[in-house]
C-alpha positions as CSV (number, residue, x, y, z in Angstrom):
1,X,47.4,52.6,-6.7
2,X,47.7,49.4,-8.7
3,X,45.4,47.6,-6.2
4,X,42.8,50.3,-6.3
5,X,42.8,50.2,-10.1
6,X,42.3,46.4,-10.1
7,X,39.5,46.7,-7.7
8,X,37.8,49.3,-9.9
9,X,38.1,47.0,-12.9
10,X,36.6,44.1,-11.0
11,X,33.7,46.2,-9.8
12,X,33.1,47.4,-13.3
13,X,33.2,43.9,-14.7
14,X,30.8,42.6,-12.1
15,X,28.6,45.6,-12.7
16,X,28.4,45.0,-16.4
17,X,27.8,41.2,-16.2
18,X,25.4,41.5,-13.3
19,X,23.4,44.2,-15.1
20,X,23.2,42.1,-18.3
21,X,22.2,39.0,-16.4
22,X,19.8,40.9,-14.3
23,X,18.2,42.4,-17.3
24,X,17.9,39.1,-19.2
25,X,16.7,37.0,-16.3
26,X,14.5,39.3,-14.3
27,X,13.3,42.0,-16.6
28,X,9.8,40.4,-16.7
29,X,9.7,40.4,-12.9
30,X,9.9,44.2,-12.5
31,X,6.2,45.1,-13.3
32,X,4.9,42.0,-11.4
33,X,7.0,42.8,-8.3
34,X,6.1,46.5,-8.3
35,X,2.3,45.9,-8.6
36,X,2.4,43.1,-6.1
37,X,4.5,44.9,-3.4
38,X,2.5,48.1,-3.7
39,X,-0.7,46.1,-2.8
40,X,0.7,45.6,0.7
41,X,-1.5,47.5,3.2
42,X,-1.1,47.1,6.9
43,X,-4.4,48.7,7.5
44,X,-6.4,46.3,5.4
45,X,-8.5,43.5,6.8
46,X,-7.1,40.1,7.8
47,X,-8.5,38.4,4.7
48,X,-7.1,41.0,2.4
49,X,-3.6,40.7,3.9
50,X,-3.9,36.9,3.9
51,X,-4.8,36.9,0.2
52,X,-1.9,39.2,-0.6
53,X,0.5,36.7,1.1
54,X,-1.0,33.8,-0.8
55,X,-0.5,35.8,-4.1
56,X,3.1,36.6,-3.1
57,X,3.8,32.9,-2.5
58,X,2.1,31.9,-5.7
59,X,4.3,34.4,-7.7
60,X,7.4,32.8,-6.1
61,X,6.4,29.2,-6.8
62,X,4.6,29.6,-10.1
63,X,5.8,27.3,-12.9
64,X,4.4,27.2,-16.5
65,X,2.5,24.1,-17.5
66,X,4.9,23.4,-20.4
67,X,8.6,24.0,-19.8
68,X,12.0,22.7,-20.9
69,X,13.5,23.1,-17.5
70,X,13.8,20.2,-15.1
71,X,12.8,20.3,-11.4
72,X,16.3,21.2,-10.2
73,X,16.5,24.2,-12.5
74,X,13.0,25.4,-11.4
75,X,14.1,25.3,-7.8
76,X,17.0,27.6,-8.6
77,X,14.6,29.9,-10.5
78,X,12.5,30.2,-7.4
79,X,15.5,31.0,-5.2
80,X,16.5,33.7,-7.7
81,X,13.0,35.2,-7.5
82,X,13.2,35.4,-3.7
83,X,16.6,37.1,-3.8
84,X,15.5,39.5,-6.6
85,X,12.4,40.4,-4.5
86,X,14.6,41.1,-1.4
87,X,17.0,43.2,-3.5
88,X,14.2,45.1,-5.1
89,X,12.8,45.9,-1.6
90,X,16.2,47.1,-0.4
91,X,16.2,49.5,-3.3
92,X,12.7,50.8,-2.6
93,X,12.7,51.6,1.1
94,X,9.2,53.2,1.3
95,X,7.6,50.1,-0.2
96,X,9.6,47.9,2.0
97,X,8.3,49.6,5.1
98,X,4.7,48.9,4.0
99,X,5.5,45.3,3.2
100,X,7.3,44.8,6.5
101,X,4.5,46.3,8.5
102,X,1.9,44.1,6.7
103,X,3.8,40.9,7.2
104,X,4.6,41.6,10.9
105,X,1.0,42.6,11.7
106,X,-0.4,39.5,10.0
107,X,2.1,37.2,11.8
108,X,1.5,38.9,15.1
109,X,-2.3,38.5,14.8
110,X,-2.3,34.9,13.6
111,X,-2.8,32.1,16.0
112,X,-0.2,29.4,15.6
113,X,-1.0,26.4,17.9
114,X,-3.2,24.9,15.2
115,X,-0.3,25.2,12.7
116,X,2.1,23.3,15.0
117,X,-0.3,20.8,16.6
118,X,-2.8,20.0,13.8
119,X,-1.3,20.7,10.4
120,X,-0.3,17.4,8.8
121,X,-1.5,15.3,11.8
122,X,-4.6,13.0,11.9
123,X,-7.5,14.9,13.4
124,X,-10.2,12.3,13.9
125,X,-10.4,9.7,16.6
126,X,-11.0,6.7,14.3
127,X,-9.9,5.5,10.9
128,X,-13.2,5.7,9.0
129,X,-14.0,9.2,10.3
130,X,-10.5,10.3,9.2
131,X,-11.1,8.7,5.8
132,X,-14.4,10.5,5.3
133,X,-12.9,13.8,6.5
134,X,-10.1,13.5,3.9
135,X,-12.5,12.7,1.1
136,X,-14.7,15.7,2.0
137,X,-11.6,17.8,2.1
138,X,-10.7,16.8,-1.5
139,X,-14.0,18.1,-2.7
140,X,-14.4,21.1,-0.4
141,X,-11.1,22.5,0.9
142,X,-11.1,24.5,4.0
143,X,-11.2,28.3,3.6
144,X,-8.7,30.7,5.1
145,X,-10.1,31.3,8.5
146,X,-10.0,34.5,10.5
147,X,-6.5,34.8,12.1
148,X,-5.8,31.1,11.4
149,X,-2.2,30.6,10.5
150,X,-2.7,26.9,9.7
151,X,-5.0,27.4,6.8
152,X,-3.0,30.4,5.6
153,X,0.2,28.3,5.6
154,X,-1.4,25.4,3.7
155,X,-2.8,27.9,1.1
156,X,0.6,29.4,0.6
157,X,2.2,26.0,0.0
158,X,-0.4,23.9,-1.8
159,X,2.0,21.4,-3.4
160,X,4.3,18.9,-1.7
161,X,7.2,19.9,-4.1
162,X,7.3,23.3,-2.3
163,X,9.2,21.5,0.5
164,X,12.1,20.8,-1.9
165,X,12.9,24.4,-2.9
166,X,12.2,25.7,0.6
167,X,14.7,23.1,2.0
168,X,17.4,24.3,-0.4
169,X,17.3,28.0,0.6
170,X,20.6,29.2,2.0
171,X,21.0,30.6,5.5
172,X,21.7,34.1,4.3
173,X,18.4,34.3,2.3
174,X,16.5,32.8,5.3
175,X,18.0,35.5,7.6
176,X,16.9,38.3,5.2
177,X,13.4,36.9,5.1
178,X,13.2,36.8,8.9
179,X,14.4,40.4,9.2
180,X,11.7,41.3,6.7
181,X,8.7,39.7,8.4
182,X,9.7,39.0,12.0
183,X,11.0,40.5,15.2
184,X,11.7,39.5,18.8
185,X,8.1,40.1,19.9
186,X,6.8,37.7,17.1
187,X,9.5,35.2,18.0
188,X,8.5,35.3,21.7
189,X,4.8,34.9,20.9
190,X,5.4,31.9,18.6
191,X,7.6,30.3,21.2
192,X,4.6,30.4,23.6
193,X,2.4,28.9,21.0
194,X,4.9,26.1,20.4
195,X,4.8,25.3,24.1
196,X,1.0,25.2,24.0
197,X,1.2,22.9,20.9
198,X,3.6,20.5,22.6
199,X,1.3,20.3,25.7
200,X,-1.6,19.5,23.5
201,X,0.3,16.9,21.5
202,X,1.6,15.1,24.7
203,X,-2.0,15.1,26.0
204,X,-3.1,13.3,22.8
205,X,-0.3,10.8,23.2
206,X,-1.4,10.1,26.7
207,X,-5.0,9.5,25.7
208,X,-3.9,6.7,23.4
209,X,-1.0,5.4,25.5
210,X,-3.1,4.7,28.7
211,X,-6.1,3.4,26.8
212,X,-7.0,-0.3,27.6
213,X,-6.6,-1.4,24.0
214,X,-3.0,-0.1,24.1
215,X,-2.0,-1.1,27.6
216,X,-3.3,-4.7,27.3
217,X,-0.8,-5.3,24.5
218,X,2.3,-4.1,26.5
219,X,4.6,-6.3,28.5
220,X,5.4,-6.0,31.4
221,X,2.3,-4.5,32.9
222,X,2.9,-1.4,35.0
223,X,0.8,1.0,37.0
224,X,-0.9,3.8,35.2
225,X,1.2,6.6,36.6
226,X,4.4,4.7,35.9
227,X,3.9,4.5,32.2
228,X,6.4,6.4,30.1
229,X,3.5,8.5,28.6
230,X,2.6,10.0,32.0
231,X,6.3,10.5,32.7
232,X,6.7,12.3,29.4
233,X,3.9,14.8,30.4
234,X,5.6,15.6,33.8
235,X,9.1,16.0,32.3
236,X,7.8,18.2,29.4
237,X,6.0,20.5,31.8
238,X,9.1,20.8,34.1
239,X,11.2,21.6,31.0
240,X,8.7,24.2,29.6
241,X,8.0,26.0,32.8
242,X,11.6,25.9,34.0
243,X,14.8,27.5,32.7
244,X,15.3,27.8,29.0
245,X,18.9,26.5,29.4
246,X,17.9,23.3,31.2
247,X,19.9,20.9,29.2
248,X,19.3,18.0,31.6
249,X,15.5,18.5,31.4
250,X,15.8,18.5,27.6
251,X,17.7,15.3,27.5
252,X,15.2,13.7,29.8
253,X,12.3,14.7,27.5
254,X,14.2,13.3,24.5
255,X,14.9,10.1,26.3
256,X,11.2,9.6,27.2
257,X,10.2,10.3,23.6
258,X,12.5,7.5,22.5
259,X,11.0,5.2,25.1
260,X,7.4,6.0,23.9
261,X,8.5,5.3,20.3
262,X,9.8,1.9,21.6
263,X,6.4,1.2,23.2
264,X,4.7,1.7,19.8
265,X,7.2,-0.8,18.3
266,X,6.0,-3.4,20.9
267,X,2.5,-2.8,19.8
268,X,3.5,-3.6,16.2
269,X,5.2,-6.8,17.4
270,X,2.0,-7.8,19.3
271,X,-0.2,-7.1,16.2
272,X,2.2,-9.2,14.1
273,X,1.6,-12.1,16.4
274,X,-2.0,-11.9,17.4
275,X,-3.7,-10.2,14.4
276,X,-4.0,-6.7,13.1
277,X,-6.7,-4.1,13.9
278,X,-7.1,-1.3,11.5
279,X,-8.4,1.0,14.2
280,X,-5.5,0.3,16.5
281,X,-3.0,0.7,13.7
282,X,-4.5,4.1,13.0
283,X,-4.1,5.1,16.7
284,X,-0.5,3.9,16.8
285,X,0.4,5.8,13.6
286,X,-1.3,8.8,15.0
287,X,0.7,8.6,18.3
288,X,4.0,8.1,16.3
289,X,3.2,11.2,14.3
290,X,2.5,13.2,17.4
291,X,5.8,12.1,19.0
292,X,7.8,13.1,15.9
293,X,6.1,16.5,15.8
294,X,7.0,17.0,19.5
295,X,10.7,16.2,18.7
296,X,10.6,18.7,15.9
297,X,9.2,21.4,18.0
298,X,11.7,20.8,20.7
299,X,14.5,21.4,18.2
300,X,12.8,24.6,17.2
301,X,12.3,25.8,20.7
302,X,15.9,25.0,21.7
303,X,17.3,27.5,19.1
304,X,19.1,30.3,20.9
305,X,17.2,33.0,18.9
306,X,15.1,33.2,15.8
307,X,17.8,34.3,13.4
308,X,20.3,31.7,14.5
309,X,17.6,29.0,14.5
310,X,16.7,29.5,10.8
311,X,17.7,26.0,10.1
312,X,15.3,24.6,12.7
313,X,12.5,26.8,11.4
314,X,13.3,25.6,7.9
315,X,13.1,22.0,9.0
316,X,9.8,22.4,10.8
317,X,8.2,24.3,7.8
318,X,9.4,21.5,5.4
319,X,8.0,18.9,7.8
320,X,4.7,20.7,8.0
321,X,4.4,20.9,4.2
322,X,5.2,17.2,3.6
323,X,3.0,16.1,6.5
324,X,0.1,18.2,5.4
325,X,0.0,16.8,1.9
326,X,0.5,13.3,3.0
327,X,-2.4,13.8,5.4
328,X,-4.6,15.2,2.7
329,X,-4.0,12.0,0.6
330,X,-6.7,9.4,0.9
331,X,-4.4,6.9,-0.8
332,X,-1.6,7.6,1.8
333,X,-4.0,6.9,4.7
334,X,-5.3,3.7,3.2
335,X,-1.8,2.4,2.3
336,X,-0.3,3.2,5.7
337,X,-3.2,1.8,7.7
338,X,-3.6,-1.4,5.7
339,X,0.1,-2.2,5.2
340,X,0.3,-4.2,8.4
341,X,-3.0,-5.9,7.7
342,X,-1.8,-6.9,4.2
343,X,1.5,-8.2,5.7
344,X,-0.3,-10.3,8.3
345,X,-2.7,-11.7,5.6
346,X,0.4,-12.5,3.4
347,X,2.2,-14.3,6.2
348,X,-0.8,-16.3,7.4
349,X,-1.9,-17.3,3.8
350,X,1.7,-18.4,3.1
351,X,1.8,-20.5,6.2
352,X,-1.6,-22.1,5.4
353,X,-0.5,-22.8,1.8
354,X,2.8,-24.5,2.5
355,X,1.3,-28.0,2.0
356,X,0.3,-26.9,-1.6
357,X,3.9,-26.5,-2.7
358,X,5.5,-29.5,-4.5
359,X,9.3,-29.3,-4.0
360,X,10.3,-32.8,-5.1
361,X,8.9,-35.9,-6.9
362,X,7.2,-37.3,-3.8
363,X,5.3,-34.0,-3.1
364,X,4.5,-33.7,-6.8
365,X,2.9,-37.2,-6.9
366,X,1.1,-36.4,-3.7
367,X,-0.2,-33.2,-5.3
368,X,-1.3,-35.1,-8.4
369,X,-3.2,-37.6,-6.3
370,X,-4.9,-34.9,-4.2
371,X,-5.8,-33.1,-7.4
372,X,-7.3,-36.2,-9.0
373,X,-9.4,-36.6,-5.8
374,X,-10.6,-33.0,-6.2
375,X,-11.4,-33.6,-9.9
376,X,-13.5,-36.6,-9.0
377,X,-15.6,-34.5,-6.6
378,X,-15.8,-31.6,-9.1
379,X,-17.3,-34.0,-11.7
380,X,-20.4,-34.4,-9.5
381,X,-20.4,-30.7,-8.9
382,X,-20.4,-29.9,-12.6
383,X,-23.3,-32.3,-13.2
384,X,-25.2,-30.7,-10.3
385,X,-24.6,-27.3,-11.9
386,X,-26.1,-28.6,-15.2
387,X,-29.1,-29.8,-13.3
388,X,-29.6,-26.5,-11.5
389,X,-29.3,-24.4,-14.6
390,X,-31.7,-26.7,-16.5
391,X,-34.5,-26.0,-13.9
392,X,-35.2,-22.6,-15.4
393,X,-35.2,-20.8,-12.0
394,X,-35.0,-17.1,-11.6
395,X,-31.5,-15.7,-11.8
396,X,-31.2,-14.9,-8.1
397,X,-32.4,-18.4,-6.9
398,X,-30.2,-20.0,-9.5
399,X,-27.2,-18.2,-8.2
400,X,-28.1,-19.2,-4.6
401,X,-28.4,-22.9,-5.4
402,X,-25.2,-22.8,-7.5
403,X,-23.4,-21.2,-4.5
404,X,-24.7,-23.9,-2.2
405,X,-23.6,-26.6,-4.7
406,X,-20.1,-25.1,-5.0
407,X,-19.7,-24.6,-1.2
408,X,-20.6,-28.2,-0.4
409,X,-18.2,-29.4,-3.1
410,X,-15.3,-27.3,-2.0
411,X,-15.8,-28.1,1.6
412,X,-15.9,-31.9,0.8
413,X,-12.7,-31.5,-1.3
414,X,-10.9,-29.8,1.6
415,X,-12.2,-32.3,4.2
416,X,-11.0,-35.4,2.2
417,X,-7.6,-33.8,1.5
418,X,-8.3,-32.9,-2.2
419,X,-7.1,-29.9,-4.2
420,X,-9.0,-27.7,-6.6
421,X,-7.0,-26.4,-9.5
422,X,-6.2,-22.7,-9.8
423,X,-7.4,-22.1,-6.2
424,X,-3.9,-22.7,-4.8
425,X,-2.1,-19.8,-6.5
426,X,-4.2,-17.3,-4.6
427,X,-3.2,-19.1,-1.4
428,X,0.4,-19.9,-2.0
429,X,1.8,-16.9,-4.0
430,X,2.2,-14.8,-0.8
431,X,4.7,-17.4,0.4
432,X,7.2,-15.8,-2.1
433,X,7.0,-12.5,-0.2
434,X,8.7,-14.1,2.8
435,X,11.9,-14.4,0.8
436,X,11.8,-11.1,-0.9
437,X,13.8,-9.5,1.8
438,X,16.6,-12.0,1.3
439,X,17.6,-10.9,-2.2
440,X,20.7,-9.1,-1.3
441,X,22.8,-12.1,-2.1
442,X,22.8,-14.6,-5.0
443,X,21.9,-17.4,-2.6
444,X,18.7,-15.6,-1.6
445,X,17.8,-15.1,-5.3
446,X,18.4,-18.7,-6.0
447,X,16.2,-19.8,-3.1
448,X,13.4,-17.5,-4.4
449,X,13.7,-19.0,-7.9
450,X,13.5,-22.5,-6.5
451,X,10.4,-21.5,-4.6
452,X,8.8,-20.1,-7.8
453,X,9.6,-23.2,-9.7
454,X,8.2,-25.4,-7.0
455,X,5.0,-23.3,-6.8
456,X,4.5,-23.5,-10.6
457,X,5.1,-27.2,-10.5
458,X,2.4,-27.6,-7.9
459,X,0.0,-25.5,-10.0
460,X,0.7,-27.7,-13.0
461,X,0.2,-30.9,-11.0
462,X,-3.1,-29.6,-9.6
463,X,-4.4,-28.7,-13.1
464,X,-3.2,-32.0,-14.6
465,X,-4.7,-34.0,-11.8
466,X,-8.1,-32.3,-11.9
467,X,-8.4,-32.7,-15.7
468,X,-7.2,-36.3,-15.7
469,X,-10.0,-37.2,-13.2
470,X,-12.9,-34.9,-14.1
471,X,-13.2,-35.7,-17.8
472,X,-13.4,-39.6,-17.5
473,X,-15.7,-39.4,-14.5
474,X,-18.1,-37.0,-16.3
475,X,-18.1,-39.2,-19.4
476,X,-18.9,-42.3,-17.3
477,X,-21.6,-40.5,-15.4
478,X,-23.0,-39.2,-18.8
479,X,-23.3,-42.8,-20.2
480,X,-24.8,-43.9,-16.9
481,X,-27.4,-41.2,-17.1
482,X,-28.1,-42.2,-20.7
483,X,-28.5,-45.8,-19.8
484,X,-30.8,-45.0,-16.8
485,X,-32.9,-42.2,-18.1
486,X,-32.7,-43.0,-21.8
487,X,-31.6,-39.5,-22.9
488,X,-28.3,-37.6,-22.7
489,X,-27.5,-34.9,-20.2
490,X,-27.8,-32.1,-22.7
491,X,-29.9,-31.6,-25.8
492,X,-28.0,-31.2,-29.2
493,X,-28.6,-27.4,-29.3
494,X,-27.5,-26.8,-25.7
495,X,-24.5,-29.1,-26.1
496,X,-23.3,-27.3,-29.3
497,X,-23.9,-23.9,-27.6
498,X,-21.8,-25.1,-24.6
499,X,-18.9,-26.1,-26.9
500,X,-19.1,-22.8,-28.8
501,X,-19.1,-20.8,-25.5
502,X,-15.8,-22.4,-24.5
503,X,-14.0,-21.4,-27.7
504,X,-10.8,-19.5,-27.4
505,X,-12.1,-17.2,-30.1
506,X,-14.4,-15.0,-28.2
507,X,-14.9,-13.8,-24.6
508,X,-13.5,-16.9,-22.9
509,X,-10.2,-15.4,-21.9
510,X,-12.0,-12.4,-20.5
511,X,-14.3,-14.6,-18.4
512,X,-11.3,-16.6,-17.3
513,X,-9.5,-13.4,-16.1
514,X,-12.7,-12.4,-14.2
515,X,-12.7,-15.9,-12.5
516,X,-9.0,-15.4,-11.6
517,X,-9.9,-12.2,-9.8
518,X,-12.7,-14.0,-7.9
519,X,-10.2,-16.7,-6.9
520,X,-7.9,-14.0,-5.5
521,X,-10.8,-12.2,-3.7
522,X,-11.7,-15.5,-2.0
523,X,-8.2,-15.9,-0.6
524,X,-8.4,-12.2,0.5
525,X,-11.5,-13.0,2.5
526,X,-9.8,-16.0,4.0
527,X,-7.0,-13.8,5.2
528,X,-9.4,-11.3,6.7
529,X,-11.2,-14.2,8.5
530,X,-8.0,-15.6,9.9
531,X,-6.8,-12.2,11.1
532,X,-10.1,-11.5,12.7
533,X,-10.1,-14.9,14.5
534,X,-6.6,-14.2,15.9
535,X,-7.4,-10.5,16.8
536,X,-10.5,-11.4,18.8
537,X,-8.5,-14.3,20.4
538,X,-11.4,-16.7,19.7
539,X,-9.3,-19.7,20.4
540,X,-9.0,-18.8,24.0
541,X,-12.7,-17.8,24.2
542,X,-13.8,-21.2,22.7
543,X,-11.4,-23.3,24.8
544,X,-12.4,-21.6,28.1
545,X,-16.1,-21.1,27.4
546,X,-17.9,-22.3,30.5
547,X,-20.9,-24.0,28.7
548,X,-18.7,-25.6,26.0
549,X,-16.3,-26.9,28.6
550,X,-19.2,-28.3,30.7
551,X,-20.8,-30.0,27.6
552,X,-17.7,-31.2,25.8
553,X,-15.0,-31.4,28.5
554,X,-11.9,-29.3,28.8
555,X,-9.7,-31.5,26.5
556,X,-12.3,-31.7,23.7
557,X,-13.1,-28.0,23.8
558,X,-9.4,-27.2,23.5
559,X,-9.1,-29.6,20.6
560,X,-12.1,-28.0,18.8
561,X,-10.7,-24.6,19.3
562,X,-7.3,-25.7,17.9
563,X,-9.0,-27.2,14.9
564,X,-11.1,-24.2,14.2
565,X,-8.0,-21.9,14.5
566,X,-6.2,-23.9,11.8
567,X,-9.3,-24.3,9.5
568,X,-11.2,-21.1,9.7
569,X,-9.4,-19.5,6.8
570,X,-10.0,-22.6,4.7
571,X,-13.7,-22.7,5.5
572,X,-14.2,-19.0,4.9
573,X,-12.2,-19.2,1.7
574,X,-14.2,-22.1,0.3
575,X,-17.5,-20.6,1.2
576,X,-16.6,-17.1,-0.1
577,X,-15.3,-18.6,-3.4
578,X,-18.6,-20.6,-3.8
579,X,-20.6,-17.4,-3.2
580,X,-18.5,-15.4,-5.7
581,X,-18.7,-18.1,-8.4
582,X,-22.4,-18.5,-7.9
583,X,-23.6,-14.9,-7.3
584,X,-21.2,-12.6,-9.1
585,X,-22.6,-13.4,-12.6
586,X,-26.1,-12.8,-11.3
587,X,-25.1,-9.4,-9.8
588,X,-23.2,-8.5,-13.0
589,X,-26.2,-9.3,-15.1
590,X,-28.4,-7.2,-12.8
591,X,-26.2,-4.2,-13.8
592,X,-26.3,-5.2,-17.5
593,X,-22.8,-6.8,-17.6
594,X,-22.9,-10.1,-19.4
595,X,-20.2,-11.7,-17.3
596,X,-19.8,-15.4,-16.5
597,X,-17.2,-17.6,-14.7
598,X,-14.8,-19.9,-16.5
599,X,-13.0,-22.2,-14.2
600,X,-10.7,-24.7,-15.9
601,X,-11.9,-27.8,-14.0
602,X,-15.6,-26.9,-14.2
603,X,-15.2,-25.9,-17.9
604,X,-13.5,-29.2,-18.7
605,X,-16.3,-31.1,-17.0
606,X,-18.9,-29.1,-19.0
607,X,-17.0,-29.8,-22.3
608,X,-16.9,-33.5,-21.5
609,X,-20.6,-33.6,-20.8
610,X,-21.4,-31.8,-24.1
611,X,-19.2,-34.1,-26.1
612,X,-20.7,-37.2,-24.5
613,X,-24.2,-35.9,-25.3
614,X,-23.4,-35.2,-29.0
615,X,-21.3,-38.3,-29.6
616,X,-17.7,-38.9,-30.5
617,X,-18.3,-37.3,-33.9
618,X,-18.2,-33.9,-32.1
619,X,-14.4,-34.4,-31.5
620,X,-13.8,-34.2,-35.3
621,X,-15.3,-30.7,-35.6
622,X,-13.2,-27.4,-35.5
623,X,-15.4,-26.1,-32.7
624,X,-14.3,-28.9,-30.4
625,X,-10.6,-28.1,-30.9
626,X,-11.2,-24.4,-30.4
627,X,-12.9,-25.3,-27.1
628,X,-9.9,-27.4,-26.2
629,X,-7.6,-24.4,-26.9
630,X,-10.1,-22.4,-24.8
631,X,-9.6,-24.8,-21.9
632,X,-5.8,-24.4,-22.1
633,X,-6.3,-20.6,-22.1
634,X,-8.7,-20.7,-19.2
635,X,-6.2,-22.7,-17.1
636,X,-3.3,-20.3,-17.9
637,X,-5.4,-17.2,-17.3
638,X,-7.0,-18.5,-14.1
639,X,-3.5,-19.3,-12.7
640,X,-1.9,-16.1,-14.0
641,X,-4.5,-13.6,-12.8
642,X,-5.0,-15.2,-9.4
643,X,-1.2,-15.5,-8.9
644,X,-0.5,-12.0,-10.1
645,X,-3.0,-10.4,-7.8
646,X,-1.8,-12.4,-4.8
647,X,1.8,-11.6,-5.6
648,X,1.0,-7.9,-6.0
649,X,-0.6,-8.0,-2.5
650,X,2.5,-9.7,-1.1
651,X,4.9,-7.2,-2.8
652,X,2.8,-4.3,-1.5
653,X,2.9,-5.6,2.0
654,X,6.7,-6.1,1.9
655,X,7.4,-2.8,0.1
656,X,9.7,-4.5,-2.4
657,X,11.5,-1.8,-4.5
658,X,11.3,-1.7,-8.3
659,X,15.0,-2.7,-8.7
660,X,14.3,-6.0,-6.9
661,X,11.3,-6.7,-9.0
662,X,13.3,-6.2,-12.2
663,X,16.0,-8.5,-10.8
664,X,13.5,-11.3,-10.0
665,X,11.9,-10.9,-13.4
666,X,15.1,-11.2,-15.3
667,X,16.3,-14.1,-13.2
668,X,13.1,-16.0,-13.8
669,X,13.3,-15.4,-17.6
670,X,16.9,-16.6,-17.6
671,X,16.1,-19.7,-15.6
672,X,13.1,-20.5,-17.9
673,X,15.3,-20.1,-20.9
674,X,17.9,-22.5,-19.6
675,X,15.7,-25.1,-17.9
676,X,12.0,-24.6,-18.8
677,X,11.0,-28.2,-17.8
678,X,11.5,-27.5,-14.0
679,X,8.5,-25.2,-14.0
680,X,6.1,-28.0,-15.1
681,X,7.3,-31.3,-13.7
682,X,9.8,-32.7,-11.2
683,X,13.2,-33.7,-12.3
684,X,16.1,-35.7,-11.1
685,X,18.9,-34.0,-9.1
686,X,20.5,-31.7,-11.6
687,X,24.0,-32.3,-12.9
688,X,26.9,-30.0,-11.8
689,X,27.0,-28.5,-15.3
690,X,23.3,-27.4,-15.1
691,X,23.8,-26.1,-11.5
692,X,26.8,-24.1,-12.6
693,X,24.9,-22.6,-15.6
694,X,22.0,-21.6,-13.3
695,X,24.4,-20.0,-10.8
696,X,26.1,-18.1,-13.6
697,X,22.8,-16.9,-14.9
698,X,21.7,-15.7,-11.4
699,X,25.0,-13.9,-10.9
700,X,24.8,-12.3,-14.3
701,X,21.2,-11.1,-13.6
702,X,22.3,-9.7,-10.2
703,X,25.3,-8.0,-11.9
704,X,23.2,-6.4,-14.6
705,X,20.7,-5.1,-12.0
706,X,23.5,-3.5,-10.0
707,X,25.0,-1.9,-13.1
708,X,21.6,-0.5,-14.1
709,X,21.1,0.8,-10.6
710,X,24.5,2.6,-10.7
711,X,23.7,4.0,-14.1
712,X,20.3,5.4,-12.8
713,X,22.0,6.9,-9.8
714,X,24.6,8.5,-12.0
715,X,21.9,10.0,-14.2
716,X,20.2,11.4,-11.1
717,X,23.5,12.9,-9.8
718,X,24.2,14.5,-13.2
719,X,20.7,16.0,-13.3
720,X,21.1,17.4,-9.8
721,X,24.5,18.9,-10.7
């Protein structure tokens, strides 16, 4: 009697609290649910039933534009809506029968192979056709086709965040949803469609795996029928057409899937060594996506029955949602397809730029001498530029002749072992990315900081050397021209206008930033050229060209091929930089943009020519000192923008997380605060006290970064709870 009384009290307490909570939380759902559920009509057309299912999914996932609830709370609200909907249908059996008949008829008529074999997977056979298809899809999304489950599914879950709340549904709710919309006949039909989808996917895998572009990059070579891709097709067919409880056949298929994945890893290793092809990267990524989808469908097919395999169904649906939205993203396609290309360009540029890094006093002095040599050549380049601009040519032809002038100058500087200031950051900054993956320890961080300091020292040496050589040479040449021709290089008005145009007060910093971007673009083109040379295997083609070998001899042809391999990026980088500096202002002016280039060495040469034309009295004017400040700003902005762009490319290729970036930034600031001089000129071996202070600063920066990471994780866990 006592136990019965306590049970009655507990039921009454739950009834009161449940009724109150139900009324407060879901009272607004009652009219919406009733009107939505009574719209279900199994005799309606396909499009009417499909639109009803889309409206039902939209009611479940709808969120207001402005809300005080976080994402975790909204996921719980969506779960409550689903449970409330199921409870309401259990209490209204006549409406539930219509809803159940509508759902089952729609799912029975829908064709599913497209959903399993195409949703979220690349459709096109090439990168640029896939890119154009995605861009068109952003403007004109596909309509819900007749009996097409793929477009219906993507319309019901139009946001990637839908995967999160769908993944968190409990097994009991999933079972109730399956009983509402499915039965054994529907499960059997979809199992057949899954088999068809897997056969289609394995055929697409074979089409790439046995292609010549793929097989030529695999070692060891094997007969066509012995490749793991052909074996995967045979084993999959044996498993699908055999017994449903063939565990040995399932293990064999899974093993071959792993072997095929390993073959794609070999392709990546080959691309890393011999150059990257965007088209081949696209095909490899497409194959990997197909292999992952086959593995997912095998898990789903291996479920004993539909209700017990709700977890596998849930995993496949979540994978379809995420894959669909990533496939719809143009940015995701470009980032994934160009990541290997960016990494190869980073590594090759870093290797070619090693000789630009000054690590000690000897290398610093060598850099200074090479920069003075480059400044000497740049002085003649600046005077030739003044002569070309003084001819009064049309803008286009003026840009062409300026590009030729710059190209000859830059190639001569490279040929004689000189250095042009501010060009090196765009070449050597990617060398830092090679050490970004070694920042797990304090030693790795210290090595990275040492590389940063050496790189900045080399930049300072290049700028100092160029300026120390270019100004005196221009002044000497100006006086020589005055002695020979009897007049200065510039007239008084043009010289004064030149000084004013270099003033720090004005657009000089903007033009310097524009020039920094051009410097980075030149290094980017050099990386493309080097990758293209390696990808096409032009060294072997040149070394074994029959006519070249006959004309030059085998040894000389091999030597020329070797030289071209090591200098093609430098040649393309110099020529492309010359074209950018000469033609980009012309192109910008054609579109009405008054842009100009401001390179620190060329600007210094122009300022020296203007001062020598006006006389030494010009150095006493405020305009001259503003121009000197502008030269300093030009050097800093040239280096900073070019270095930042190149480093951003390097970090993008290496996928460095934000925590590591913050760690490096703090460590650099601490090192600059303690020993700023090491970033500008070489020093003697540091004392033990300084080394100890630097190590303490690095350890403190690493400790603060770890503490911040733990605090962020704690906030995330509290938010989830």
